[in-house]
N, C-alpha and C positions, 0 to 999 in steps of 0.2 A: 531142198530149198537152196542150200549153199551152192549147189551146182548151177542153178538158174542165176543166182547172184554173180557167180564167177563168169558165166556166159555173158551176162549183161555187161560186166566190166570189160570183157574181151571185145565185145561189139563196140562199146564206147571208146575203147582204146583205138580200135580201127577207125572210128570217126575222127579222133585226134590225128591219127597218122595221115588220113586223106586230106584233112583240113590244112595241115602243115605242108603236105606235098603240093596242094593247090596254091598255097601262098608262095612257096618257093619256086615251083615250076609248073605254072598253069598249063603249059603245053603238054604235060604228061597226062592230063585229064581232059583237056578240051581239044577236040580234033581240028576245029577251024578257028583261025585267028587267035591261037592260044598265047601269043606273045604280045598282043596289043596292049596299049596303056590301060584301056578300060577293063580288059580282062584281068590284068594284074591287080588293078585297084579293087575290083569286086571280089576277086579270089582272096585278097588280104582282108577285106571287110568280112567275108564269109568265115574265114579262119578266126578272126577276132571274136566272133560270136560263138562259133562251133566249138572251139577248144575249151573254153570255160564250161559250156553246157555239157560237153561230153565228159569232162573230168567230174563234174557234179553228178552226172548220171552214173558214173562208175563207182564213186565212193559212197553216195548217199545210202544205198541199201545196207551197207556194212555198219553205218554209224547211227541211223535214226529210223524211226517208224512214225506213222501218223499222217495227217493230212498234208502238211507242207512238203515232206519228202515225197509223198505220193504224187503231189502236183508237179514237183520237179521232174519226176520220171515221166509223167504224162506230157509235160512240155517237151522233153527229149523225144518221146514217141511221136508227137505231132511234128517236130522238126524232121525226124526220119521219114515220116509218111510224106511230107512235102518233098523231100529229097527223092523218094521213090517215084512220085508223080512226075517230077521234073525228068527223071531218068526214063520214064515211060514215054514222055513226049519226045525225048531225044533218041529213043530206041537204044538206050544204054542198058543192056541186060544186067550187068553186074551191079549197077546203081539201083536198079529196080529190086533185084533179089536182096542185096545188102540192106537197103532201106526198109524193105518189107520185113525181113527177119528181125532187124533192130527194133522196128515199130512193135512187133508182136512181143518180143522179149521185154522191152522197156514197159509195155503196157501190163504184162503179166506180173512183173516185179512191182510195179506201182500198186496193183491190186493186192498183192501179198503184203506189202509194207503199210498199206493204208490203215 
């Protein structure tokens, strides 16, 4: 179980990394119009929400069990699932794979700590 918790934390840390990268250099992740004002604005809004959620998803399994921590992980899983769907629509294979793997792992950990 500790290995799954660690994998969960690594995936959540990856989410933090990509959220910060998107906020600082949207053009690194967006292929068209990555430097536009709107893209920068929405990348920063995304990071403002993703970073705290990913940090929560990373640490909660190590600190608590029960309904509320399980719901926190399910929220993170839902966010990753949405990210994977967006990647699917944009034909971004890495986004689809990463989001799907994170969704599965967050969901498994949620069930384990519930």
